[in-house]
Each structure stands twice: as C-alpha cells, then as structure tokens.
C-alpha positions in Angstrom: 122.0 113.5 114.0 118.4 113.5 114.3 116.6 116.8 113.5 115.7 118.2 116.4 112.7 120.0 115.1 110.8 117.0 113.1 109.3 114.7 115.8 110.0 110.9 115.4 107.5 109.3 113.2 105.3 106.4 115.0 107.5 102.8 115.0 105.8 100.6 112.3 104.4 97.6 113.2 102.4 94.8 111.9 98.4 95.7 112.0 96.6 93.9 114.9 93.1 93.5 115.7 91.7 96.8 114.9 92.9 96.3 111.5 92.1 92.8 111.0 88.3 93.7 112.1 88.0 96.8 110.1 88.9 95.1 107.2 86.5 92.6 108.2 84.0 94.9 108.4 84.5 97.8 106.1 85.6 95.1 102.7 82.2 93.1 101.9 80.0 96.6 102.9 82.5 98.4 100.3 83.1 96.1 97.6 79.1 95.4 98.1 78.1 99.0 98.0 80.8 100.5 95.3 80.7 97.7 93.5 84.6 98.5 92.3 85.7 97.3 89.6 89.0 95.0 90.7 91.8 93.0 88.0 94.4 91.8 88.6 94.7 90.0 92.5 97.0 87.4 91.3 99.8 89.7 90.6 100.2 90.6 94.0 102.4 88.3 96.2 100.8 86.2 99.0 104.0 86.7 100.8 107.3 88.6 101.7 107.4 92.6 101.4 105.6 94.0 98.3 105.3 97.7 97.5 102.0 98.8 95.7 102.8 101.4 93.8 99.7 103.6 92.7 98.4 106.6 90.8 96.9 108.9 93.4 93.8 110.6 92.4 91.4 111.0 95.4 91.5 110.8 99.3 89.6 107.9 98.6 92.7 106.0 96.9 93.4 105.0 100.6 91.1 103.1 101.6 90.3 101.7 98.0 93.5 99.8 97.3 93.6 98.2 100.9 89.8 97.0 100.7 90.5 95.7 97.2 94.1 94.1 97.4 94.4 90.1 98.4 96.5 90.7 101.5 96.9 93.6 104.2 98.2 96.9 102.7 99.7 99.8 105.2 100.4 103.0 104.1 101.3 106.5 105.4 99.2 109.1 106.4 99.6 112.7 108.3 99.9 112.8 112.1 97.5 115.0 112.7 94.8 111.9 112.0 96.5 110.4 115.0 97.1 113.3 117.3 93.1 114.6 117.9 91.6 114.5 120.6 88.0 113.9 122.2 85.7 111.3 120.7 85.9 112.8 117.2 90.4 112.2 117.5 89.2 108.7 118.9 87.0 108.0 116.0 89.7 109.4 113.5 92.4 107.5 115.0 90.6 104.0 115.1 89.7 104.7 111.6 93.4 105.0 110.1 94.7 102.6 112.4 91.5 100.4 111.3 92.8 100.6 107.4 96.3 99.9 108.2 97.8 103.7 108.3 101.3 104.9 110.0 101.6 108.2 111.0 104.1 110.5 109.7 104.7 114.4 109.4 105.1 115.5 105.6 107.2 117.5 103.9 110.5 117.9 102.4 114.4 117.1 104.0 114.1 115.5 107.1 110.5 114.7 107.3 110.6 113.3 103.7 113.3 110.9 104.7 111.4 109.6 108.0 108.2 108.9 105.8 110.8 107.0 104.0 112.2 104.9 106.5 108.5 104.3 108.2 108.2 102.9 104.7 111.3 101.2 105.1 110.1 99.2 108.4 106.8 98.6 107.2 108.4 96.2 104.3 111.0 94.6 107.0 107.9 93.3 108.9 107.1 91.3 105.5 104.1 93.7 105.2 102.5 95.2 101.8 103.0 98.8 101.3 101.1 101.3 99.2 102.4 104.4 98.3 101.9 107.5 95.6 105.2 108.2 93.6 103.6 111.7 92.7 103.6 112.8 96.0 100.2 113.9 96.3 97.0 113.5 94.2 96.5 114.9 90.8 94.0 117.8 91.0 93.7 117.7 87.1 93.5 114.0 86.3 97.1 114.0 84.7 99.6 111.7 86.0 102.8 113.6 87.2 106.6 112.4 87.2 107.4 109.9 90.1 109.3 110.8 92.6 112.6 108.0 93.4 111.6 107.5 97.2 109.6 104.5 95.8 112.7 103.1 94.1 115.1 104.1 97.3 112.5 101.6 99.1 112.4 98.8 96.7 116.2 98.6 95.9 116.8 99.0 99.8 114.7 96.2 101.2 114.7 93.8 98.1 110.8 94.3 97.6 108.8 93.9 94.2 106.9 96.6 93.3 103.7 95.6 91.9 101.7 98.8 90.3 98.9 100.1 90.4 96.1 102.0 88.2 93.1 103.5 90.1 89.8 104.9 87.6 87.5 107.0 88.4 88.0 107.7 92.0 88.2 111.4 91.8 84.9 111.4 90.8 83.9 108.6 93.1 85.5 111.6 96.1 86.4 114.9 94.5 88.4 117.4 96.9 86.6 118.9 99.1 83.8 116.0 99.2 83.1 114.4 102.9 81.7 110.9 101.4 82.0 108.8 98.5 79.3 108.9 96.3 78.4 105.6 94.6 80.5 105.7 91.0 82.2 103.4 88.4 85.6 102.7 90.2 88.4 100.5 88.8 91.6 99.1 90.4 93.8 97.3 88.6 96.9 95.4 89.7 99.7 95.1 87.7 102.5 92.6 87.0 105.3 92.9 89.6 108.5 94.5 88.4 111.8 93.9 90.1 113.6 97.1 89.7 117.2 95.4 91.3 118.6 95.4 87.8 119.0 99.0 87.5 121.1 98.9 90.0 121.8 99.4 93.8 119.8 101.8 95.9 123.4 104.7 96.0 123.0 105.2 92.4 120.5 108.0 91.3 120.6 106.8 87.9 119.2 103.3 89.3 116.5 105.4 91.3 115.8 107.1 88.3 115.4 104.1 85.7 113.8 102.5 88.5 111.1 105.2 89.0 110.4 105.5 85.2 109.8 101.9 85.0 107.2 102.2 87.8 105.5 105.1 86.5 105.2 103.4 82.9 103.5 100.8 84.1 101.1 102.8 86.6 100.2 104.9 83.1 99.6 101.7 81.1 97.5 100.7 84.0 95.5 104.3 84.4 95.4 105.4 80.8 96.0 109.4 82.4 97.6 112.1 80.0 101.1 112.4 80.8 102.1 115.8 82.7 105.9 115.4 81.9 106.8 117.2 85.4 106.8 117.0 89.0 103.0 117.7 90.6 104.1 120.1 93.2 101.8 120.7 96.0 100.8 124.4 96.6 102.8 126.6 99.2 101.0 126.9 102.7 102.8 129.8 104.2 103.9 133.1 103.5 107.5 132.5 103.5 106.9 129.1 101.1 104.6 131.4 98.8 107.5 133.5 98.5 109.8 131.3 97.7 107.9 129.7 94.8 107.4 133.4 94.1 111.4 133.5 93.7 112.4 129.7 92.0 109.5 130.8 89.2 111.0 134.3 88.4 114.4 132.8 88.4 113.5 130.1 85.6 112.8 132.8 83.3 
C-alpha cells in the first residue's frame, strides 16, 4: 500500500524534443565558454542502462555531467522545480526538462524509495542515469560514505556503473551563487564497474560492498579527502532539529 502523504513521483520517460534541443544548444555554449577538461568519455557505454555515480560538490554538477557525457543522461531533481507557476515557473520547468531531470520528493523512508523507483524506471528505458551516492553535496570538499541506493539500482536493473570524478565545480558555483563563473573544472569518467559479483540486491552485505567499490573508484578520480562518515543534510524543521539533538545526546 502506498503512503498517502507522499505524492507519487513523475513517471520516468525518455527525454523528448525539449531535452534534445536543450542539449544541442547548451552543450557547445557551455563547453566553449567554460572549457571543462573532460576525460574517459569512451568509458561510458554507448547503449544500454548505465549509472553515472558521481561525487557532489555543487549545484552545477547536475549540468556538468549531462553536458559532458557522450550520451543523454537523466537525473532526479526536487519536485518543486516542476511545480512553479507563472513565467518563472515555466522557465524553471522547461530548463530542468531540457537537461533530463525527473521530479521527485526528497526525504527518507517512502520518499527515498520513491526516488529509487524513479531511477529504476529511467534505467529500464535503457537510459543513462546520474546519481550522487553521498546523498547531498559536500560543503567541506571531502568525499563522504556512499549510501547503498546506488548498489540497489545496479543490482536490481543489471546496469553497469561508471564512476565520475568532478573537480572544481564548487569553485565554479559555490553555495549561494546564482550563476557559475569561469573556473578550472574537470569531469572524469572512470572504467565501468559490474557489481553483480557482490551478490543479489536483497543482500545488505552485497549492497554495502558494491557501494564501497563504487566510492573507491570515485575517490581515485576526484582525489578528495575521505570523510569516513555519512553526509547528513542539516535539519530543516523544529521537529527534525529536536530529533537530531536527541540522537547526538544518545551517542555520548
């Protein structure tokens, strides 16, 4: 039975005309002006389901990967980007549609599973799907532990995983910036990883081992300092802040 309080995510589908037009226009403009250093594009399979698992340093990451990848890429974005009204809402919705985003509600529990299900639907259309195993962007530049959703997706769909290492995107567009500035950025696509040898998706151990292998490959490409802990988003509501305070007090 579905959770009545969690809206169903938008049904995943292959990008259409708006995406094709956006990629055709944005790719040469962005790569010509910002001149990112791109390597390993040959590592991305030309066909079939593939997961691009990347570190996450900036909002601009979700543009850098689709614009530098050799094939069309879809990823998940906050559903609020697709529900705005008026001209501004239309512009934002059209932009995110043009770069292959699929709207979902963020969060834990049912919302998190709904996001994974949306990712699975994307992969089942034989598309490339970009995901950040850390869960949220790193505000201190370190690489955090990966959450096992990426392994669940790979093991459930049979998709290969291509690790992606981003460098410099946090300097190009820091938190709070409205537009990216010209800055040295590199996007590195690593060798594909077949995680099926770790076991079935139903095995927690298999998911953990597969995720750790993926994160090790990302680390070798990004060169970041390892945090050796999970990256937790700051609590947004009073209730969440209270829960966080209680959990911290229980750890000591």
